[in-house]
N, C-alpha and C positions, 0 to 999 in steps of 0.2 A: 401118384405114379409117374406123372410127367417130370417131377423133380428128380426122381431116381434115374430115369432115362436120360435126363439132361446132364446130371453129374457123371453118369457112366460114359456118355458120348464125349463130354469134355475131357475126362481123364484119359480115355483111349486116344483121342486125337492129340492130346498133349504128349502122351508117351511116344506115339508114332512120330510126331514131328520132332521131338527131342532126339530120338534115335536116328532119324534121317539127317538132322542137322549135325549131330556128332559124327556120323559116318562121312558126311561130305567134308566137314572141317578137318578131320584127321586123315582123310584120304585112305581109310582102311577098307576092310571088306565092305561091300562087294567091288570096290575100286582097286585097281592094280597099284596105284601110287599117285603122287602129286604130278608127275610129268606125263602120265598117261591120260588119254582122253576118256570121257565117261563111257562112250560107246566105241569099242575097238572095231577095226575093219572086219574081223570075222563075225562079230556080233551083228554088225549092220547088214552083212550078207545074209545071215541067218534070218533076220526079220524081213528081208526082201523076198526070200523064197516062199514063205507062207503068207499069202495075201489075206486069208481069213483072220489072221491074228489082229490085223488093224481094225476090222469090224468088231471083234470081241473087245479090243481095247477101248474103242470109241463107245460101245454100248456100256461097258463097265464104268467108264468115266461119266457118261450121261446119267447112269443110275446113281452114282455118287453125288452128282450135281442136284438131281431131283430130291434125293434124301436130305441134302443140306438145305435146299429151299423149303422142304416140308418142315424141317427142324426150325428154321428161321421164322416161318409163319406161325409155328406153334409158340414161339417165344413172344411174338407180337400180339397173339390173341388175348382178348380181354378175359380176365378170370371172373369178372362180375357181369351179371346180366344187366343190360341197359334198361329193359322193361320187364315187368311181370304181367302176365296175361291174367286178367280178372274176368271170370265167367259172370255175365250179366243175367244168366238164366233165361234168355230169350233167343238162344241160338247164336248170339254174337259174343265177342270178347272185347273188353276195354283194355287199354294199355296203361299200366301204372308205372311211372318212371321209377327205376330202382333207386336212384339218388334221392328222390322224394320220400320213399319208404324208409331209407336209411336215416334221413334227417329227422323224420317224425319219430322213429324209434329212439334215436339218440336224444331228442328233446325230452321224451318221456323217461328215459333212463336218467338223464341229468336231474329230473325232478324228484327222483327217489331219494329218501332220507339216507344220508351217508355216502352218496356218490359225489366225488369231486369232479370227475370228468369221464366221458364215455366216448368210445369209438365204435361205430357200427359199420359192418361191411356185409353186403349181400353177395352170396356165392351160389354156385350151382347153375342150373338151367332156368330159363324163363318160366317154364311150367312147374318146376319143382325147386324153388329157391331154398337156400339155407341162410340163416342169420348167424353172423359171427360178431359177438359183442365183447369188447374189452372194457372193463370198468376199473377206474382208479378210485379206491375207497378212501374215505377219511379215516384217521386213526381210531375214532370212536365208533365207527360203523360196525354193525353186527352182520357178518356175511350171510347168515341164514335168513335174516330179514330182507336183505337186498335180493337174494336169490328168489325168495317167495314173491317179492314185488315184481321181479323181472319175469318169472314164470307165470305169474297170475295176470294182473291187469295189462302189463305192457305187451306180453306175448299174445294174449287174447285179443287186444285191440289191433295188433298188427295182423293177426289171422283174419279177423272180421273185415278189416280194411281191404286186404288183398283177396278176400273171398277164397282162402285156402283152407281145406280141412286139416292139413298138417303143415306146420312150419318148423322144421328142426332148428334148434338153437344151440350154439356152442358159446359158452360164456367163460371168460377168463377174468379172474379177479386179482387185482394188485392193490396193495395197501400203500398209501403215500407215507413217506417218512415224516415223522414228527420232529421238528427242529428242536435243538436243545433249549431247555428252559433256563431263564435267567433268575438267579437268586440274588435279591438285593437286601 
């Protein structure tokens, strides 16, 4: 969802800035021409009459600044949980580093038959994480066997390690290209 909001905000800001830049460069509407000032004498008098408009303008600009800061902080936020909370069943919780869980699952995935390389990323929140696994398969690999190994021992071991009753898994399988064979 954040990706869609991000693209929409960027597209809207780009269109508004492009229109404003074009209007300023061509000195067309809402400006009178190249030789005229941006704020005419009559318009300056109009803004001086209503004192409340400045407060509305400052409040609106402050709101825009706060929304921009919120958007910037949303871009800098980590998409991956740094730790996973493990219930020790004695009323306390232990912290399992997310990177350590990723490396352990990646090592087990690399050990599966037919897997050339794996990338594992932990997503979600620290109480309800999700595993995203990208596997690069050898040309001889059987995808059904690789998925059975991934859903079986690898996922079960990760669930028991993190003491999670459920650990959703998203797997993407890619097959490596087999180079051309030489005939001699």
